[in-house]
DSSP file (Angstrom, degrees, kcal/mol; ACC not computed):
  #  RESIDUE AA STRUCTURE BP1 BP2  ACC     N-H-->O    O-->H-N    N-H-->O    O-->H-N    TCO  KAPPA ALPHA  PHI   PSI    X-CA   Y-CA   Z-CA
    1    1 A M              0   0    0      0, 0.0     2,-0.1     0, 0.0    34,-0.0   0.000 360.0 360.0 360.0 151.5   69.9  114.1  102.2
    2    2 A G        -     0   0    0     33,-0.1    94,-2.3    72,-0.0     2,-0.3  -0.110 360.0-128.6 -97.1-166.4   70.1  110.4  102.4
    3    3 A A  E     -A   95   0A   0     92,-0.3     2,-0.3    93,-0.2    92,-0.2  -0.979  16.1-174.1-145.8 154.3   72.5  107.9  104.0
    4    4 A T  E     -A   94   0A   0     90,-2.2    90,-2.8    -2,-0.3     2,-0.2  -0.954  28.1-105.4-144.2 161.0   74.4  104.9  103.1
    5    5 A T  E     -A   93   0A   0     -2,-0.3     2,-0.3    88,-0.2    88,-0.2  -0.514  33.0-171.8 -86.5 158.6   76.6  102.3  104.8
    6    6 A F  E     -A   92   0A   0     86,-2.3    86,-1.8    -2,-0.2     2,-0.3  -0.980  12.0-173.2-144.0 156.9   80.4  102.1  104.6
    7    7 A M  E     +A   91   0A   0     -2,-0.3     2,-0.3    84,-0.2    84,-0.2  -0.971  15.1 163.5-145.4 135.6   83.1   99.8  105.6
    8    8 A C  E     -A   90   0A   0     82,-2.7    82,-3.1    -2,-0.3     2,-0.3  -0.989  26.5-136.9-153.7 149.1   86.8  100.5  105.4
    9    9 A S  E     +A   89   0A   0     -2,-0.3     2,-0.3    80,-0.2    80,-0.2  -0.761  24.2 179.3-101.8 150.1   90.1   99.1  106.8
   10   10 A A  E     -A   88   0A   0     78,-2.3    78,-2.3    -2,-0.3     2,-0.4  -0.988  22.0-128.1-149.5 155.4   92.9  101.2  108.0
   11   11 A K  E     +A   87   0A   0     -2,-0.3     2,-0.2    76,-0.2    76,-0.2  -0.822  42.2 128.9-104.9 144.1   96.3  100.8  109.6
   12   12 A G        -     0   0    0     74,-1.5     6,-0.1    -2,-0.4    74,-0.1  -0.836  61.0-116.9 176.5 151.5   97.6  102.5  112.7
   13   13 A K  S    S+     0   0    0     -2,-0.2     2,-0.3    72,-0.1    73,-0.2   0.823 105.8  27.1 -66.9 -30.3   99.2  101.8  116.1
   14   14 A T  S  > S-     0   0    0     72,-0.1     4,-2.1     1,-0.1     5,-0.2  -0.851  86.3-112.6-126.4 165.4   96.0  103.0  117.7
   15   15 A A  H  > S+     0   0    0     -2,-0.3     4,-2.9     1,-0.2     5,-0.2   0.894 118.4  52.7 -63.3 -39.3   92.4  103.2  116.8
   16   16 A Q  H  > S+     0   0    0      2,-0.2     4,-2.7     1,-0.2    -1,-0.2   0.909 108.8  48.9 -63.5 -42.2   92.6  107.0  116.7
   17   17 A E  H  > S+     0   0    0      1,-0.2     4,-1.9     2,-0.2    -1,-0.2   0.912 114.2  45.6 -64.3 -41.3   95.6  106.9  114.4
   18   18 A A  H  X S+     0   0    0     -4,-2.1     4,-2.5     2,-0.2    -2,-0.2   0.896 113.1  50.9 -66.9 -40.5   93.9  104.5  112.0
   19   19 A F  H  X S+     0   0    0     -4,-2.9     4,-2.9     2,-0.2     5,-0.3   0.944 109.8  49.1 -62.6 -48.3   90.6  106.5  112.1
   20   20 A D  H  X S+     0   0    0     -4,-2.7     4,-2.4     1,-0.2    -1,-0.2   0.901 112.4  49.1 -59.5 -40.5   92.4  109.7  111.3
   21   21 A A  H  X S+     0   0    0     -4,-1.9     4,-2.4    -5,-0.2    -1,-0.2   0.909 112.0  48.1 -65.5 -41.8   94.2  108.0  108.4
   22   22 A A  H  X S+     0   0    0     -4,-2.5     4,-2.4     2,-0.2    -2,-0.2   0.914 113.0  47.5 -66.2 -42.5   90.9  106.5  107.0
   23   23 A V  H  X S+     0   0    0     -4,-2.9     4,-2.6     1,-0.2     5,-0.2   0.939 112.7  48.9 -63.6 -46.3   89.2  109.9  107.3
   24   24 A A  H  X S+     0   0    0     -4,-2.4     4,-2.0    -5,-0.3    -2,-0.2   0.904 111.9  49.2 -61.0 -41.0   92.0  111.7  105.6
   25   25 A Q  H  X S+     0   0    0     -4,-2.4     4,-2.4     2,-0.2    -1,-0.2   0.926 111.3  48.8 -63.4 -45.1   92.1  109.1  102.8
   26   26 A A  H  X S+     0   0    0     -4,-2.4     4,-3.3     1,-0.2     5,-0.3   0.911 111.3  49.9 -64.1 -41.2   88.4  109.3  102.2
   27   27 A R  H  X S+     0   0    0     -4,-2.6     4,-1.7     1,-0.2    -1,-0.2   0.874 111.1  49.9 -65.5 -35.4   88.5  113.1  102.1
   28   28 A H  H  < S+     0   0    0     -4,-2.0    -2,-0.2    -5,-0.2    -1,-0.2   0.922 118.7  38.3 -65.8 -42.8   91.4  112.9   99.6
   29   29 A E  H  < S+     0   0    0     -4,-2.4    -2,-0.2     1,-0.1    -3,-0.2   0.873 131.4  25.0 -76.3 -38.5   89.4  110.4   97.4
   30   30 A Y  H  < S-     0   0    0     -4,-3.3     3,-0.2     1,-0.3    -3,-0.2   0.470 107.8-113.0-111.8  -3.9   85.9  111.9   97.7
   31   31 A G     <  -     0   0    0     -4,-1.7    -1,-0.3    -5,-0.3     3,-0.2  -0.228  21.7 -91.4  95.8 173.3   86.5  115.6   98.5
   32   32 A H  S    S+     0   0    0      1,-0.1    -1,-0.1    -4,-0.1     3,-0.1   0.247  92.9  98.9-108.9   8.8   85.9  117.8  101.5
   33   33 A G  S    S-     0   0    0     -3,-0.2    -1,-0.1     1,-0.2    -2,-0.1   0.532  83.3-123.3 -81.2  -5.2   82.4  119.0  100.6
   34   34 A G  S    S+     0   0    0     -3,-0.2    -1,-0.2    -7,-0.0     7,-0.1  -0.088  82.0  76.5  87.2 169.4   80.5  116.6  102.8
   35   35 A Y        +     0   0    0      1,-0.1    61,-0.1    -3,-0.1   -33,-0.1   0.869  52.8 138.7  57.3  43.4   77.8  114.1  102.0
   36   36 A T        -     0   0    0      2,-0.2    60,-0.2    -5,-0.1     3,-0.1   0.604  63.0-127.4 -90.2 -14.0   80.3  111.6  100.6
   37   37 A G  S    S+     0   0    0     58,-2.4     2,-0.2     1,-0.3    59,-0.2   0.740  75.4 102.8  70.9  21.7   78.7  108.5  102.1
   38   38 A T  S >  S-     0   0    0     57,-0.3     3,-1.8   -32,-0.1    -1,-0.3  -0.671  95.6 -85.7-125.7 178.7   82.1  107.5  103.5
   39   39 A I  G >  S+     0   0    0      1,-0.3     3,-1.9    -2,-0.2   -16,-0.1   0.632 111.7  85.6 -61.4 -13.9   84.0  107.6  106.8
   40   40 A A  G 3  S+     0   0    0      1,-0.3    -1,-0.3   -18,-0.1   -17,-0.1   0.759  84.2  57.7 -58.2 -23.9   84.9  111.2  105.8
   41   41 A E  G <  S+     0   0    0     -3,-1.8     2,-0.3    54,-0.1    -1,-0.3   0.530  89.1  95.7 -85.2  -5.7   81.6  112.2  107.4
   42   42 A K    <   -     0   0    0     -3,-1.9     3,-0.1     1,-0.1    34,-0.1  -0.633  43.2-179.8 -92.9 143.0   82.4  110.8  110.8
   43   43 A Q  S    S+     0   0    0     -2,-0.3     2,-0.3    33,-0.3    -1,-0.1   0.641  71.3  16.8-105.7 -26.0   83.9  112.7  113.8
   44   44 A T        -     0   0    0     32,-0.2    34,-2.2   -25,-0.0     2,-0.3  -0.860  61.0-152.3-142.6 171.8   84.1  109.9  116.3
   45   45 A F  E     -b   78   0A   0     32,-0.3     2,-0.5    -2,-0.3    34,-0.2  -0.978  12.9-135.5-146.3 157.6   84.0  106.1  116.7
   46   46 A V  E     -b   79   0A   0     32,-2.9    34,-1.8    -2,-0.3     2,-0.4  -0.973  25.3-135.1-116.2 130.0   83.1  103.5  119.2
   47   47 A T  E     -b   80   0A   0     -2,-0.5     2,-0.2    32,-0.2    34,-0.2  -0.696  20.2-167.4 -92.3 132.6   85.5  100.6  119.7
   48   48 A L  E     -b   81   0A   0     32,-3.2    34,-0.5    -2,-0.4     3,-0.1  -0.556  40.3 -63.9-106.3 175.1   84.2   97.0  120.0
   49   49 A K        -     0   0    0     -2,-0.2    -1,-0.1     1,-0.1    31,-0.0  -0.299  62.3 -99.3 -62.4 139.5   85.9   93.8  121.1
   50   50 A E        +     0   0    0     31,-0.1     2,-0.3    -3,-0.1    33,-0.2  -0.288  51.1 167.2 -60.9 140.9   88.9   92.7  118.9
   51   51 A R        -     0   0    0     31,-2.2    -3,-0.0    -3,-0.1     2,-0.0  -0.960  40.4 -90.5-147.4 162.5   88.1   89.9  116.3
   52   52 A D     >  -     0   0    0     -2,-0.3     4,-2.6     1,-0.1     5,-0.2  -0.311  51.3 -99.1 -69.0 166.4   89.8   88.4  113.3
   53   53 A E  H  > S+     0   0    0     30,-0.5     4,-2.5     1,-0.2     5,-0.2   0.887 121.1  49.4 -59.2 -44.5   89.0   90.0  110.0
   54   54 A K  H  > S+     0   0    0      1,-0.2     4,-1.9     2,-0.2    -1,-0.2   0.927 114.4  44.6 -61.1 -45.5   86.3   87.5  108.9
   55   55 A A  H  > S+     0   0    0      2,-0.2     4,-2.4     1,-0.2    -2,-0.2   0.863 112.2  53.3 -67.5 -36.4   84.4   87.7  112.3
   56   56 A A  H  X S+     0   0    0     -4,-2.6     4,-2.7     2,-0.2    -2,-0.2   0.916 109.0  48.7 -65.3 -43.6   84.7   91.5  112.3
   57   57 A L  H  X S+     0   0    0     -4,-2.5     4,-2.4    -5,-0.2    -2,-0.2   0.899 111.8  49.8 -61.8 -41.1   83.2   91.8  108.8
   58   58 A A  H  X S+     0   0    0     -4,-1.9     4,-2.3    -5,-0.2    -2,-0.2   0.925 112.4  46.9 -64.1 -44.7   80.4   89.5  109.9
   59   59 A L  H  X S+     0   0    0     -4,-2.4     4,-2.9     2,-0.2     5,-0.2   0.927 111.8  50.4 -64.3 -44.1   79.7   91.5  113.0
   60   60 A A  H  X S+     0   0    0     -4,-2.7     4,-2.3     1,-0.2     5,-0.2   0.930 111.5  48.2 -60.9 -45.4   79.8   94.8  111.1
   61   61 A E  H  X S+     0   0    0     -4,-2.4     4,-2.5     1,-0.2    -1,-0.2   0.905 113.2  48.4 -61.8 -41.4   77.3   93.5  108.5
   62   62 A K  H  X S+     0   0    0     -4,-2.3     4,-2.2     2,-0.2    -2,-0.2   0.930 111.3  49.1 -63.7 -45.8   75.0   92.2  111.2
   63   63 A M  H  <>S+     0   0    0     -4,-2.9     5,-2.7     1,-0.2     4,-0.5   0.891 115.1  45.2 -62.2 -40.1   75.1   95.5  113.2
   64   64 A L  H ><5S+     0   0    0     -4,-2.3     3,-0.6    -5,-0.2    -1,-0.2   0.916 114.6  46.7 -70.5 -43.3   74.3   97.5  110.0
   65   65 A S  H 3<5S+     0   0    0     -4,-2.5    -2,-0.2     1,-0.2    -1,-0.2   0.831 115.7  45.6 -71.2 -30.3   71.6   95.2  108.8
   66   66 A E  T 3<5S-     0   0    0     -4,-2.2    -1,-0.2    -5,-0.2    -2,-0.2   0.480 110.1-118.8 -90.9  -3.1   69.9   95.0  112.2
   67   67 A G  T < 5 -     0   0    0     -3,-0.6    -3,-0.2    -4,-0.5     5,-0.2   0.889  33.9-161.6  69.5  38.8   70.1   98.8  112.9
   68   68 A D    >>< -     0   0    0     -5,-2.7     3,-1.4    -6,-0.2     4,-0.8  -0.318  18.3-132.8 -53.7 129.1   72.2   98.4  116.0
   69   69 A P  T 34 S+     0   0    0      0, 0.0    -1,-0.2     0, 0.0     4,-0.1   0.705  99.7  69.5 -64.4 -18.6   71.9  101.7  117.9
   70   70 A L  T 34 S+     0   0    0      1,-0.2     3,-0.1     2,-0.1   -24,-0.1   0.843 121.8  11.9 -64.7 -31.2   75.7  102.0  118.4
   71   71 A V  T <4 S+     0   0    0     -3,-1.4    22,-0.6    -8,-0.1    -1,-0.2   0.212  99.1 101.2-131.0  13.4   76.2  102.6  114.7
   72   72 A N     <  +     0   0    0     -4,-0.8     2,-0.5    -5,-0.2    -2,-0.1   0.205  61.9  87.6 -91.3  15.3   72.8  103.3  113.3
   73   73 A D    >   -     0   0    0      4,-0.3     3,-1.1     1,-0.1    20,-0.3  -0.960  62.9-152.7-121.0 121.0   73.0  107.1  113.1
   74   74 A K  T 3  S+     0   0    0     -2,-0.5    21,-0.6     1,-0.3    -1,-0.1   0.739 104.8  41.9 -63.2 -19.4   74.5  108.9  110.1
   75   75 A W  T 3  S+     0   0    0     19,-0.1    -1,-0.3   -33,-0.1   -32,-0.2   0.496 107.2  80.0-101.2  -6.1   75.6  111.7  112.4
   76   76 A G  S <  S-     0   0    0     -3,-1.1   -33,-0.3     1,-0.2   -32,-0.2  -0.048  91.7 -56.8 -90.3-167.4   76.8  109.4  115.2
   77   77 A P        -     0   0    0      0, 0.0    -4,-0.3     0, 0.0   -32,-0.3  -0.260  46.0-121.4 -73.8 157.2   80.0  107.4  115.7
   78   78 A A  E     -b   45   0A   0    -34,-2.2   -32,-2.9    14,-0.1     2,-0.2  -0.572  31.1-109.9 -83.9 157.6   81.4  104.8  113.4
   79   79 A G  E     -bC  46  91A   0     12,-3.6    12,-1.6   -34,-0.2     2,-0.4  -0.631  32.8-163.4 -83.1 152.2   82.0  101.3  114.7
   80   80 A C  E     +bC  47  90A   0    -34,-1.8   -32,-3.2    -2,-0.2     2,-0.4  -0.985  11.3 177.6-142.1 126.3   85.6  100.2  115.1
   81   81 A I  E     -bC  48  89A   0      8,-2.5     8,-2.9    -2,-0.4     2,-0.4  -0.995  27.5-131.7-130.2 128.1   87.0   96.7  115.5
   82   82 A R  E     - C   0  88A   0    -34,-0.5   -31,-2.2    -2,-0.4     6,-0.3  -0.658  24.3-179.9 -76.6 130.0   90.7   95.8  115.8
   83   83 A T  E     -     0   0A   0      4,-2.3   -30,-0.5    -2,-0.4     2,-0.3   0.367  58.9 -35.1-113.4   1.9   91.4   93.0  113.4
   84   84 A G  E >  S- C   0  87A   0      3,-1.0     3,-1.7   -32,-0.1     2,-0.4  -0.962  98.2 -26.1 164.9-174.4   95.1   92.4  114.0
   85   85 A I  T 3  S-     0   0    0     -2,-0.3     3,-0.1     1,-0.3   -72,-0.1  -0.474 131.9 -12.4 -64.3 119.3   98.3   94.2  114.9
   86   86 A D  T 3  S+     0   0    0     -2,-0.4   -74,-1.5   -73,-0.2     2,-0.4   0.691 112.6 117.8  62.0  20.8   97.9   97.8  113.6
   87   87 A S  E <   +AC  11  84A   0     -3,-1.7    -4,-2.3   -76,-0.2    -3,-1.0  -0.969  37.3 174.4-123.3 133.7   94.8   96.8  111.6
   88   88 A W  E     -AC  10  82A   0    -78,-2.3   -78,-2.3    -2,-0.4     2,-0.5  -0.988  21.8-146.1-140.2 145.0   91.3   98.2  112.2
   89   89 A L  E     -AC   9  81A   0     -8,-2.9    -8,-2.5    -2,-0.3     2,-0.4  -0.953  16.5-168.7-111.3 128.8   87.9   97.9  110.5
   90   90 A F  E     +AC   8  80A   0    -82,-3.1   -82,-2.7    -2,-0.5     2,-0.3  -0.921  15.2 159.6-115.2 142.9   85.6  101.0  110.6
   91   91 A F  E     +AC   7  79A   0    -12,-1.6   -12,-3.6    -2,-0.4     2,-0.3  -0.977   9.4 101.8-156.8 163.3   81.9  100.8  109.6
   92   92 A G  E     -A    6   0A   0    -86,-1.8   -86,-2.3    -2,-0.3     2,-0.4  -0.981  63.6 -50.0 156.4-163.2   78.6  102.6  109.9
   93   93 A W  E     -A    5   0A   0    -22,-0.6     2,-0.3   -20,-0.3   -88,-0.2  -0.847  47.3-174.8-105.2 144.1   76.1  104.9  108.2
   94   94 A A  E     -A    4   0A   0    -90,-2.8   -90,-2.2    -2,-0.4   -19,-0.1  -0.993  29.5-103.0-140.1 148.5   77.2  108.2  106.6
   95   95 A S  E      A    3   0A   0    -21,-0.6   -58,-2.4    -2,-0.3   -57,-0.3  -0.373 360.0 360.0 -67.0 144.2   75.3  111.0  105.0
   96   96 A E              0   0    0    -94,-2.3   -93,-0.2   -60,-0.2    -1,-0.1   0.329 360.0 360.0-138.5 360.0   75.3  111.2  101.2
């Protein structure tokens, strides 16, 4: 099976709350069978320094394109950046 990158935003008072909401939404949209290429395939995340949305997107794209080891594993954690009050960006590689 292959892998693809994903990025998604989610709302939540905490990163865990936002992550859980993003995973649930992806499973609702793409199913529970696995290999969706979405955040639904992730079990954990690693939190990075807070940034505004534009800077967060730029950092996520850079980390993905450069193969940053924090997020370069389809079976490893997603990246997570707080982009504002109750707003979070998640990104990474996922199996498809």
